[in-house]
Legacy VTK file of the C-alpha trace (Angstrom):
# vtk DataFile Version 3.0
C-alpha trace
ASCII
DATASET POLYDATA
POINTS 155 float
14.371 23.096 89.222
10.891 24.549 89.233
9.542 26.172 92.425
6.779 23.565 92.501
9.320 20.720 92.657
11.381 22.536 95.283
8.307 22.933 97.522
7.481 19.242 97.063
11.036 18.379 98.133
10.726 20.495 101.285
7.393 18.903 102.154
8.817 15.398 101.632
11.865 16.230 103.783
9.582 17.644 106.497
7.442 14.490 106.504
10.557 12.302 106.767
11.926 14.362 109.673
8.562 14.211 111.455
8.377 10.427 110.988
11.949 10.027 112.290
11.167 12.149 115.362
7.999 10.144 116.077
9.968 6.896 115.736
12.609 8.096 118.205
9.953 9.154 120.735
8.213 5.768 120.505
11.540 3.942 120.860
12.427 5.971 123.969
8.993 5.363 125.515
9.367 1.598 125.093
11.887 1.471 127.946
9.581 3.300 130.353
6.415 1.367 129.513
5.131 -0.574 132.541
2.326 -3.110 132.177
-0.365 -3.774 134.796
-1.450 -7.309 135.705
-3.617 -8.962 138.342
-2.363 -12.145 140.044
-4.618 -14.244 137.762
-3.168 -12.609 134.650
0.378 -13.184 135.908
-0.360 -16.888 136.464
-1.889 -17.181 132.975
1.089 -15.456 131.370
3.539 -17.628 133.317
1.792 -20.795 132.161
1.799 -19.566 128.556
5.442 -18.419 128.949
4.492 -14.922 127.819
5.882 -12.990 130.797
9.323 -11.417 130.499
10.869 -11.739 133.982
13.503 -9.108 133.152
10.891 -6.410 132.570
9.223 -4.595 135.497
5.439 -4.522 135.710
2.699 -3.459 138.097
0.824 -5.998 140.168
-2.542 -4.901 141.501
-5.276 -6.302 143.666
-6.370 -6.408 147.262
-4.019 -6.946 150.195
-5.093 -10.296 151.605
-6.317 -10.083 155.197
-3.849 -11.597 157.670
-1.009 -11.781 155.163
1.148 -8.792 156.171
4.421 -9.833 157.842
7.030 -7.303 158.963
10.549 -7.905 160.191
11.736 -6.523 163.535
12.723 -3.176 162.005
9.443 -2.838 160.094
11.298 -1.970 156.910
11.161 -5.393 155.234
7.522 -6.352 154.546
5.907 -9.372 152.906
2.224 -9.576 152.029
-0.072 -11.298 149.570
-1.997 -9.546 146.824
-5.148 -11.247 145.587
-7.757 -10.666 142.917
-10.031 -13.118 144.792
-9.056 -15.912 142.354
-5.255 -16.085 142.571
-2.772 -14.612 145.022
0.888 -13.616 144.870
3.432 -12.920 147.579
5.021 -9.470 147.460
8.290 -8.556 149.180
9.019 -4.879 149.741
11.933 -3.128 151.403
10.959 0.340 152.534
8.307 2.341 154.298
4.776 1.519 153.190
2.286 4.325 152.522
0.292 5.429 155.571
-2.935 4.252 153.949
-1.675 0.705 153.261
-4.043 -1.756 154.980
-5.198 -5.326 154.711
-8.289 -5.768 152.567
-7.613 -2.544 150.626
-6.573 -1.964 147.020
-2.883 -1.754 146.243
-0.627 -1.501 143.204
2.995 -2.652 143.524
5.629 -1.994 140.871
8.607 -4.316 140.547
9.773 -7.643 139.131
8.795 -11.253 139.551
11.614 -13.419 140.866
12.380 -16.974 139.765
11.008 -18.125 143.147
7.564 -16.685 142.312
7.846 -13.796 144.792
7.161 -10.344 143.393
9.866 -7.940 144.593
8.350 -4.461 144.692
10.332 -1.266 144.281
7.266 0.916 144.896
3.908 0.345 146.606
0.919 2.596 145.953
-2.146 2.537 148.202
-5.581 4.067 147.888
-6.045 7.579 149.249
-9.556 7.402 150.724
-12.231 4.829 151.463
-13.964 5.286 148.094
-10.889 5.045 145.876
-9.343 1.975 144.326
-6.703 2.099 141.586
-8.601 2.078 138.266
-6.733 -0.972 136.990
-7.643 -2.990 140.090
-11.295 -1.905 139.942
-11.499 -2.832 136.248
-9.960 -6.255 136.886
-12.356 -6.955 139.770
-15.335 -5.778 137.691
-14.221 -8.067 134.854
-14.312 -11.022 137.271
-17.666 -9.952 138.741
-16.063 -9.432 142.168
-16.231 -5.619 142.376
-17.713 -4.166 145.554
-18.843 -0.590 144.978
-18.595 2.137 147.592
-22.043 1.167 148.892
-20.865 -2.408 149.542
-23.086 -3.830 146.805
-21.500 -6.159 144.291
-21.833 -4.739 140.804
-20.805 -5.877 137.363
LINES 1 156
155 0 1 2 3 4 5 6 7 8 9 10 11 12 13 14 15 16 17 18 19 20 21 22 23 24 25 26 27 28 29 30 31 32 33 34 35 36 37 38 39 40 41 42 43 44 45 46 47 48 49 50 51 52 53 54 55 56 57 58 59 60 61 62 63 64 65 66 67 68 69 70 71 72 73 74 75 76 77 78 79 80 81 82 83 84 85 86 87 88 89 90 91 92 93 94 95 96 97 98 99 100 101 102 103 104 105 106 107 108 109 110 111 112 113 114 115 116 117 118 119 120 121 122 123 124 125 126 127 128 129 130 131 132 133 134 135 136 137 138 139 140 141 142 143 144 145 146 147 148 149 150 151 152 153 154
């Protein structure tokens, strides 16, 4: 075999190994991929039967004012998340972040139950008065409902 053919064989083997490694990485990442939806998008996907209830996702929006209900221990919490068009009830067992408040942006990660209640395993809240999770801000801007830090509605 000529040296030229041998080099070509090594290059081809290297490309195949690189492609196999990339395929394995993408396959492994598929299990950790978590989608983000607003309540309106969840309702649309439910109606179109495009939402896999076995797969966790992130639900984001604003905590509806007057919707937070805590049990006697304060560990079990139910609240509604809204994108100003639709709303969804979220159930969470655990301690909420210190900055969790009604009317503020929130992202909850978990699964949607057959009863339509989103059971969160993690709740993330904003960290100062000017911050909103980027996904929530983008969804509100898309609907024309975004209120900037100066209180002015912007598109």
